[in-house]
N, C-alpha and C positions, 0 to 999 in steps of 0.2 A: 113468571115476570122474572127478569135477570138484571140485576144493576152493578154497577161497581162500588166496590167498598174501601175505603181506604186504611183500616183498621187491622181486620183479620185479612189474611189470603183466602179462605174461604168461609162464608156463613150459609149454611142451607138449612132450611126450617120448612116442616112440614111438604117436603117436596114430595109430588106425586109425577107418574108419566104412564100412562096408560094406552097399550096397544092393543085394537079389535076387543074392547071392554075387559081388558087383563090388565091388571096395576103390576107393573115390573118394577116399580118406585113406588111405595106407599107410606110415604108420612116419613123420609128420610130428613135426620136432622145431621148436621155435623159442621163442627166449625175447625180451622187449620190455622193455625198462628202462623204468622214470619218465621222462615226459616226450619220449618217442622217438617220432616218426612214422615209422611203418613202412608202405609201400605193398607189398601183393599182386597179383602179375601171374600172368595163366595163361591159357590157352585157353579159349574157351567148355567147360563141363563138365568142366573139370578140378579142380573142389572149391574153390575159392575162396570162394563162398557157404557151403556146407557148414563150412566151418573158421569162418568167422565167427558162423554160428549156434551152434556148437560152445562158441565163446568168450562168446556172448551169453548162454549159457544154456538156448537154444532146443533144443537137439539133445543127449540126453544119453543116446543108445543108440551109445554106443562102446567102444573100449579103447583103452587108454594111460593117461597122465596129463597131465590138463590143471589147472592151477592160475593163477586170474587174481585180479584187485583187485576188492573187494569192491563199491566202486560202477563201475558200468558203464551207458553208454547206449549207443543204437542210432540211426542215420539210414540209412534205406533209400532207394532209388531213387525210390519213390513216399513222399510226405511224409508219409501216413497219420495225416492228423488227421482227429478226430472231428467229421461235418458239421454237428451239432446243437448244436456247442457253439461259442462264439466262439473268436477267437484266444489273448487270453489265459487265456480258461478251458482250452484245450486246452495252454498252457505248464504253467499251475499243476496241472494232473492229477496225481495222486499225489506231489505235494511236499507234505512236512511241515512245520510249525512256523509260529512265528506270521508270520515274515518272509517268507514263501511268494511272497505278493503282488508287495512290494516287489523281491523276487529276480527275478522272473518280466517284470516290468517293465522292470528295470536290462536285463536281457538282450534283450528286444526292442528296448531303444532300440540295443541294440550293433551287433543285425543291421539297423538302419535301418528298423527297422517299428514306431517309438513310436507314431505316430498311427493304426496298425491294430489296436490292442487289442479295439475293440469289432467288429471286422468278423467277417463269417463266412468260411468257408475257400472256400464256392464263387465268394466274390467275387475271390481272390487269383489273381495269374498261377502260371504253375510256379515261377518263381525265387523268389516272394514266399513260396508254401508250403514251400518247402526252405529258406528261413531260417528259418520259423517253426519248423519240424522241428529245424533245427540248435539254434535258441535253447530248445527244449523239452530237449533233450537237455542241453546246456550248463547249463542251471538247475539241474541235478542237480548241478554241480561232479564231475563223474565223474571216476574214477583213468584212466579207461580208456573211450575213445571209438571206436567201432565203426560204420565207415561202409562203406555195401555201394553202391558205385558210385552215389551220392548227386547226381551231376551229370550224369548218362547221357543223362536224357532231356531236359536243357535245352539251347538254344541256344546257340551258340559264344560269342557275347558276353556273356551271362548267366553263362556257364561260368567264363569270365575273371573276372568280378566275383566270382564265388563261389569261385574259387582264392584271390584277394586278402583276401575276408572271413574265409575258413578259416585262412590263415595268418596274420593278425593276435588271431583268437581263440585260435588255438592259443597263441600268443605269451602272449598275459595269462593265460589259463587254465591252460597246461602240463600236459593230460593225455597221459599213452600214447595213441598213435594208432595204429590199424590200418584202412588204406585197402584196401579191395579195388577193384579199374579194371581194365577193359581198357586203358585208355588210357596208353599208354607215356610221351608227353608229360608228361599228368597227374602220373604218377607222379615223374618226373624233376622236375618244378616245385615240388612240395610235400615230397618225402618226406627223410628223413636217411638210410633204408636202403631198398633193394629186393630183394623176393623174388619168384623166379618158382617157381609150383608147376606140376610136370610130373607125369603118371603119379601123382597122388596124394602126391608126396613134393617138398620143396624142393632144385631142381636148381639154383638159382644164390640167394646171399646176397651183396649186394653195398652198400657205404657209399657215399654221395651226398656226395661232399666238394667240391662245387662251391660259391663265394659266390656269393649272390644279388646282383643278378638274374641267375637263369639263364636265357641268351636259348641261341634255338636253333641261332644260328649259331656259339655259342661252341664251340671244338673239341672241349672237355671233353664237354660234351652232346650233339654229334655222336657222339663214341665210343661214350659210356655208351649212346646211344639203339640204333646199331649192335650193341652186346653183347648188349642186351636182345631186340633184334627176333630176333638170331641165334639166341637161347634160346628164343626163341617157336617158332622155325621160320618166319620171315617174313622174305623178302629182300625189301632196300629198294633200289629200283632209282632210279637219278637221273632227273629231270625228266620 
């Protein structure tokens, strides 16, 4: 059962999702506070994206309790822009109110694409398309922003730029964020808290109390990375 909740951005308890008699989510329990940035790690097939889809209201075939903020927005790995609508029309789509166009233009400027309002999606680079997808999500002023490996298909340099952009926009708009990622370093860089999903259950829930900038060489980052990789069953070898 999924219902809306006015206090926490996310409250999940005893959440189960079964596919062909195989429990992909098996008793998941998570609370996410308003404005909190949470990263969810897990091996391939661990149920990360399934959990995100449940929170997004895209999968209702569940057991347990899920309560989420009323206003949600999702950014997927592919931008999912409508190819026959120009960039600004993609952002405005579904927005209500007299100021929808102005709001869309404002967010488009904030992602650095003010001059792309009339561009067709096919003319955008992968990074630009993801910026539009992020603008479309934030134009809705969501209380909960759900990110499903949104930078997974981007090159390394573009990913770094998108990380900085996401940090800045989240600092401004302050949504609660759930970032599903397979990238341990991305989770450490961005999140206030990191969860690891193992065999359909949360096996690790750790706060990231490391001041910014979080450098790969910092001892606290090195130690946290090692802990997360061990939880994921990955042995990190030197050099």
